[in-house]
N, C-alpha and C positions, 0 to 999 in steps of 0.2 A: 682654267686650264682650257685655252682655244683646242679645238678638236684636232687639227692638223699637228700642232705642236705636241697635244697629248700622244698621238700615235707615235710620232718620231720619238718622243721621250720613252714610252713603254718599249719600243722596238730596240732602242739603243741600251736602255737599263737592261732587259732581259738578254739581249745578245752579249754584253759585257760581263753579265753574271754568269752565262753559261759557257764562256771561253777562257775562264781562269786557267792558267798553266799549272797552278799547285794543285796539290792532291786534293781531291773531294774529301770533305768531311763525312763521318758516318752518317750524319743526319743531313745529308745533302738535301734531301727533298723538304725537309723542314725549312732549310736555309732558303732555298728556292721560294718556297712559299712566303716566308717572311720578307724577301726582298720585294716579291710582287705585291705585297699587303702593304709595304711601307711606301711604294711608289703610289699607291692609291690613295695614301693619306697625306699626300704633299699639296700644300695650298700655295699657289704663285702670290707673291707679295710684291706688287709693281713698285719700284724705286720711286724716290721722291725726296723732299726736303721738309723738315719739321723743326720745331723747337725742342730740344731735349731738356728735361728737367721738370722740376716741380713748377707746372703751369697754374696752379691754384690762384695766386694773386692776379693772374690775367684772365682768368676764366670769365666770361660775360655773364655768366650766371651769379657772379659775386661770391665766390667761394675763397675761404681762407687757404693758405699753404696747406698742402694736404700731407705734408712730412715734417716731422720735429726736427729731423736731421739737418746739417748744413752741407753735406757733400752732394747735394742735388739741387741746391738753389741757384747755380750759376746756369740760367737759361742760355743756350747756345744753339745756332743753327747747325743742322747735320743734314747732309744729302748722301743717300744711300743708292746703290744699284739695286735693281731687282734680285729677289732670290725666292727659293721655295722652302716652306717651313712645315714640319710635320704639324697635323692638326689635332695631335694628341700626344700624351706622354708615352715613352716607353714603358711597355708592361712588363711584368715579370715573366710572363710567357714569352715575350720577344727576347728579353734578356737571357732566359734560360736556353733558347735556342742557340744564341751567340756563344755563351760558355760552354755548351755541349760542342759546338763546333770547334772551338780552340782548344779543347781538351782540359777546360778548367772546371772546377767544381761550382754548384748552383751558389748564388750568393744569399746571404742573410737567412741561413737555415739554423743556425745555433746561437744568435744573438737577440738582442732585446727586438729588433725589427723583424724578427720571425713570427711575432705575435700578428703582424698584419699582411703577412705574405700571402698573396692569392694570385691566380694566373691574371686575371684582369684588373689588377692594381697597379698604379705606378712603382717600377722598380726603385728601390732605395740604393742610392750610388754616392760615392764619393766623387770629386772632381776627376780624377785620374780614371776611374772606371766610365763615367760618362764620356770623356773624350775618347776613349779606346773604343767604345761601342760605336761613336760616329766614324771614327777612321776605320773601323771594321768595315762598316757599311760601304765607305768610299773604296776600300780594297775589292770587296765583292762585287760592287756594282760598276765600278769604274767611273762613278760619278763624284763629284768634289763635296762630300758629305762632311760635316763639321759641326762643332758647338756654335751655337749662334754668337755673335758679338753682343756686347751689352746694348748698343745703338740698335742693332736688328730686332733685339728681344723687345726693346720699348716700343720701337716703331711698329711693330706687328700686335703687340699688345693693345695699342692705342689705335688699333685700325688705320694704320698708315699716318700715325703723329696726331689724330684727332684728340681732343681735350676730354678723354675717357679716363676716370680714375681707376675703373675696374674694367678687366677684358671680359665684359659679359655682352650681351646683345644691345643694351642702352647704356651702358656705363655705370650703372649702378647695381648694387647688390641687394637682391630680393630674395629672401629664403623661400624654398619651396616653390619658386617661381623661375629663377634662373641661377641658383646656388642651392646646394644640397643642405637639408635640415641636419641637426646633430642626431636624431634617430635614424636619418638614412645613413650617415656615416657610421653609427654604432652597428648597423646590420649589414655593412658592407664588406667586411673583413670578419676572419675568425677571431680576432682579438676583441670584438665586441667593445670597441673604444669610440667615444664620440669625438676623439681627435684624430682617428685614423684616417688614412687617405680615401678617398671615394674612389669607387670604379671607374675604369676608362669607358664612358659610355655616352649615348648621345640623348640622354633623357631631358638635359637641360640645354638650351640653345647656346651655340657658339658666339663669338664676337662677330662683327659684321664681316670680317675677312673668312670667316667660317673655321676659325680656331677656337678648339675645345679646352675650357678650364684653365686658362692661361695665367699663371700665377696665383690661382686658387685652390690648387690641389696639392700643395707643397712647395718649397722652394725649387727653382730651376736653375741649374748650373749654367752659366755662359762662359765664353772663352777668355774673357779680360782678366788681366791681373788688377787689383785694386788700387787705385790712387785717390786719395781723399779730395785732391784738388784737380784731378785730371780734367774736369769739365772747363776749368779755366784755360786750359792749353790744348784742348782737344782739336785736331785737325777737322775741317768741316767733311770732307769726303771721306766715307768710309772708315769711320775711326775704329781701332781695334785695341784700344786701351794702352797703358804703358808698356814698355818693352820687358819690364820685369817687375818683381814685387815679392811679397810673402803671403798674400791673402789672394784668393780668387773671389769673384764677384757671384752672387746668387740673386736672383729676381723672383718676385713674388713673395708669398709668406707660408709660414708654416700652418699646416693644418690646425684648427683649433684656436689660431691666433686671431687677435682683435681683427676688426673690419680694416683698421687703418694700416695694419701690417701687411696687407694684400694690395696696396694700392700700386698702380703701374709705374710710378716713378720712383719707388723705394728701392734703395741699393743696400745690399746685405752682404758685406764682406765675411768671409771665414776660411779657415785652414782648409786646404784643399784635399787633405786626408781626413777631415771632420774631426781632427784632434782638438779638444775644447780650449778656448782662448778665455783668459780673465776677461770679466766683465769691465767695462770702462769705469775710470774713476774709482777703482778698487784695488786694493794691497792683497786680496785673498790669492792664495797660490791653487793652481789648477794642476791635478794630477795629469801630466802628459800622455799617460797611457788611455785615459779615458776619452771616448769620442761621443759626439753627438749622435743620437739614432739616425741610422742610415735612412729610415722611411721618411724623414722630413725632407730630404734632398733628392731631386728626380732629373730627369733628362729628356729633352726633345731635340733633334738634330735639323740642321738646315741644309740645303743643297745650293751652293753659290754659284748660281747660273742665272743669267739675266733674262734669259727666254724660255 
């Protein structure tokens, strides 16, 4: 962020946060600290054009398709305006400040995901909780915070659309070098699980834009409804997904998933409330009351501002 722009952004952000006409929550100091911290962890992503989708067959290094699915195979040109993106996922400490401010109980204290709950671990949320958090930041800051679109997410993960299969410093996964080992994951949370989310830390380098663990530390919700053939009709400029649908899109992969599950081009549709859905090509009935563990799905927000 350029110095003059950064100063103006901070001043506007702070002033807007301090002049809200609504009643202050009991934890206003914590809210103010969270707003200030969030501003400090925004990375500007300059707008531009790229080919969205599975670029594997076009990679000059001679790679094969990165995905086994068909919904990402239609390479198409996308042109995006600039935006800011959080350089890290929203933590439980962040989310607890939010729920306290709105008078709601802490999330994931009495379910399976409570096993991996810790202040510096990504908050496990469904799509509605992810959206509501970003909208709350917008309300408190006066800035256009929102969930990223699917196109924004892929563009940023691929460092402005470069042919990067993983959102690491060099586009490749190297355990213990730019990606945590199973033992590090096991030690990161109280659940002592090798598939638990890793802590939100700067131990490993970010991608070239300065964004950490993008899609490598749990699924990340985006704003779009899922359309299997959306890439074939997507508008070029700032696509925002289908107007309606039943499933929302997540990007990245679940912790403990195979390396191919965390490729930057892969799309993972799921019910926005995390209610389990039947596997493909199966007649198995799924209990609609059962949900996928919240800890697998995380959130980071964007600010839709071009400067």
